C-alpha positions as a Python dict, from the first residue, in 0.01 Angstrom:
ca = {
    (1, 'M'): (0, 0, 0),
    (2, 'T'): (-361, -100, -56),
    (3, 'Y'): (-457, 239, -200),
    (4, 'L'): (-260, 178, -522),
    (5, 'T'): (-487, 122, -818),
    (6, 'T'): (-440, 226, -1179),
    (7, 'E'): (-813, 283, -1222),
    (8, 'P'): (-930, 462, -907),
    (9, 'S'): (-1282, 573, -823),
    (10, 'L'): (-1355, 922, -696),
    (11, 'N'): (-1384, 776, -347),
    (12, 'N'): (-1043, 603, -389),
    (13, 'L'): (-886, 936, -486),
    (14, 'Y'): (-1045, 1117, -193),
    (15, 'N'): (-934, 841, 45),
    (16, 'F'): (-580, 867, -92),
    (17, 'I'): (-568, 1243, -31),
    (18, 'M'): (-724, 1227, 315),
    (19, 'N'): (-552, 915, 453),
    (20, 'Y'): (-229, 848, 266),
    (21, 'F'): (-83, 1155, 98),
    (22, 'N'): (50, 1319, 416),
    (23, 'N'): (227, 994, 510),
    (24, 'L'): (422, 979, 183),
    (25, 'S'): (787, 1074, 172),
    (26, 'A'): (871, 1423, 48),
    (27, 'E'): (1007, 1259, -268),
    (28, 'D'): (678, 1077, -334),
    (29, 'Q'): (472, 1389, -259),
    (30, 'Q'): (655, 1563, -543),
    (31, 'Y'): (453, 1359, -792),
    (32, 'F'): (155, 1579, -706),
    (33, 'D'): (50, 1940, -741),
    (34, 'I'): (-148, 1996, -421),
    (35, 'K'): (-339, 2279, -593),
    (36, 'T'): (-523, 2006, -785),
    (37, 'F'): (-656, 1831, -474),
    (38, 'D'): (-962, 2055, -436),
    (39, 'V'): (-1114, 1920, -756),
    (40, 'I'): (-1177, 1584, -588),
    (41, 'E'): (-1383, 1754, -316),
    (42, 'Y'): (-1566, 1965, -578),
    (43, 'Y'): (-1686, 1645, -741),
    (44, 'L'): (-1743, 1444, -424),
    (45, 'F'): (-1941, 1713, -246),
    (46, 'G'): (-2130, 1827, -556),
    (47, 'Q'): (-1997, 2183, -562),
    (48, 'M'): (-2187, 2371, -829),
    (49, 'T'): (-2012, 2620, -1050),
    (50, 'G'): (-1994, 2980, -935),
    (51, 'A'): (-2210, 3089, -1229),
    (52, 'L'): (-2488, 2843, -1142),
    (53, 'H'): (-2470, 2934, -775),
    (54, 'S'): (-2499, 3304, -862),
    (55, 'L'): (-2807, 3242, -1074),
    (56, 'L'): (-2982, 3019, -821),
    (57, 'S'): (-2893, 3249, -531),
    (58, 'I'): (-3122, 3513, -678),
    (59, 'T'): (-3423, 3319, -550),
    (60, 'D'): (-3257, 3141, -256),
    (61, 'K'): (-3015, 3359, -60),
    (62, 'N'): (-2925, 3067, 172),
    (63, 'L'): (-2831, 2825, -107),
    (64, 'E'): (-2520, 2624, -24),
    (65, 'I'): (-2264, 2597, -304),
    (66, 'A'): (-2178, 2238, -201),
    (67, 'S'): (-2322, 1957, 6),
    (68, 'K'): (-2183, 1894, 352),
    (69, 'T'): (-2199, 1518, 298),
    (70, 'P'): (-2037, 1322, 16),
    (71, 'C'): (-2259, 1256, -285),
    (72, 'K'): (-2317, 910, -426),
    (73, 'T'): (-2282, 1032, -787),
    (74, 'F'): (-2106, 1315, -970),
    (75, 'Y'): (-2072, 1450, -1322),
    (76, 'L'): (-1719, 1399, -1455),
    (77, 'G'): (-1633, 1716, -1645),
    (78, 'G'): (-1996, 1817, -1613),
    (79, 'H'): (-2084, 1555, -1877),
    (80, 'I'): (-2085, 1194, -1754),
    (81, 'K'): (-2286, 1096, -1447),
    (82, 'M'): (-2086, 843, -1250),
    (83, 'S'): (-2109, 667, -917),
    (84, 'C'): (-1841, 788, -677),
    (85, 'D'): (-1746, 420, -643),
    (86, 'K'): (-1714, 352, -1018),
    (87, 'L'): (-1358, 315, -1142),
    (88, 'I'): (-1257, 611, -1358),
    (89, 'T'): (-1085, 489, -1672),
    (90, 'Q'): (-886, 657, -1948),
    (91, 'S'): (-1184, 578, -2170),
    (92, 'D'): (-1411, 787, -1942),
    (93, 'I'): (-1165, 1074, -1956),
    (94, 'K'): (-1142, 1054, -2336),
    (95, 'T'): (-1522, 1046, -2365),
    (96, 'V'): (-1556, 1362, -2156),
    (97, 'Q'): (-1278, 1535, -2349),
    (98, 'K'): (-1453, 1453, -2680),
    (99, 'K'): (-1776, 1606, -2544),
    (100, 'I'): (-1588, 1917, -2434),
    (101, 'D'): (-1410, 1946, -2769),
    (102, 'S'): (-1738, 1913, -2960),
    (103, 'T'): (-1928, 2173, -2755),
    (104, 'D'): (-2031, 2467, -2972),
    (105, 'M'): (-1989, 2759, -2733),
    (106, 'S'): (-2163, 2991, -2983),
    (107, 'Q'): (-2488, 2816, -2889),
    (108, 'C'): (-2446, 2913, -2522),
    (109, 'W'): (-2565, 3232, -2354),
    (110, 'G'): (-2457, 3452, -2064),
    (111, 'M'): (-2390, 3270, -1740),
    (112, 'E'): (-2411, 2933, -1916),
    (113, 'I'): (-2082, 3012, -2091),
    (114, 'Y'): (-1912, 3081, -1757),
    (115, 'S'): (-2052, 2764, -1606),
    (116, 'I'): (-1923, 2555, -1898),
    (117, 'M'): (-1584, 2723, -1880),
    (118, 'E'): (-1565, 2647, -1507),
    (119, 'H'): (-1657, 2280, -1568),
    (120, 'N'): (-1389, 2261, -1838),
    (121, 'K'): (-1125, 2415, -1611),
    (122, 'R'): (-1229, 2180, -1330),
    (123, 'F'): (-1195, 1885, -1567),
    (124, 'D'): (-847, 1998, -1679),
    (125, 'T'): (-748, 2016, -1312),
    (126, 'F'): (-896, 1671, -1253),
    (127, 'K'): (-697, 1527, -1546),
    (128, 'K'): (-377, 1674, -1405),
    (129, 'F'): (-442, 1520, -1062),
    (130, 'Y'): (-550, 1187, -1214),
    (131, 'N'): (-240, 1167, -1436),
    (132, 'N'): (-13, 1254, -1143),
    (133, 'Y'): (-182, 984, -936),
    (134, 'I'): (-143, 722, -1212),
    (135, 'E'): (224, 816, -1262),
    (136, 'F'): (284, 781, -887),
    (137, 'V'): (101, 445, -870),
    (138, 'N'): (299, 306, -1162),
    (139, 'H'): (621, 427, -1001),
    (140, 'K'): (532, 245, -678),
    (141, 'L'): (406, -72, -845),
    (142, 'Y'): (710, -116, -1070),
    (143, 'Q'): (988, 4, -841),
    (144, 'P'): (1222, -267, -706),
    (145, 'G'): (1020, -464, -453),
    (146, 'G'): (689, -324, -582),
    (147, 'L'): (388, -546, -651),
    (148, 'K'): (442, -552, -1028),
    (149, 'Y'): (824, -552, -1014),
    (150, 'F'): (859, -928, -969),
    (151, 'E'): (593, -1001, -1230),
    (152, 'T'): (776, -782, -1481),
    (153, 'M'): (1110, -933, -1385),
    (154, 'G'): (964, -1281, -1445),
    (155, 'H'): (844, -1181, -1796),
    (156, 'F'): (1187, -1032, -1866),
    (157, 'N'): (1368, -1348, -1750),
    (158, 'D'): (1129, -1569, -1952),
    (159, 'S'): (1205, -1370, -2268),
    (160, 'L'): (1582, -1403, -2208),
    (161, 'E'): (1550, -1780, -2174),
    (162, 'Q'): (1374, -1798, -2512),
    (163, 'V'): (1662, -1623, -2689),
}
């Protein structure tokens, strides 16, 4: 299972959804809430928030809400610009969450508030998908016969021999 990584990039996550998820057993698919899958495409295809699209559509009636081709970069949570190939770490997620938590919404106006709220909701959805993915990966890596199972078993046996 070459798609298993505990620090996936946005492209890794998209590849997992498009090429591997449907081949998983029903039991393994239960690790995921498929309603969270759309967030990966929102980021990968640069889908702007509904509020921003509404504002920009005033002057451009043909404005597309998202690109038809994958972007090379995206803004995680609307805050951190990242390459779609950069590994997304827990540190990145914590950094975005700190920025969200420190945003003073009283300084925002009109449609900006709705755009920020949509980014925040999108980020919450992303975190849910990301955490489900990491839980699944760890399950697969450490299950009997998994890539990390034998390494862990070796550490366990070494510690028993020292006792």
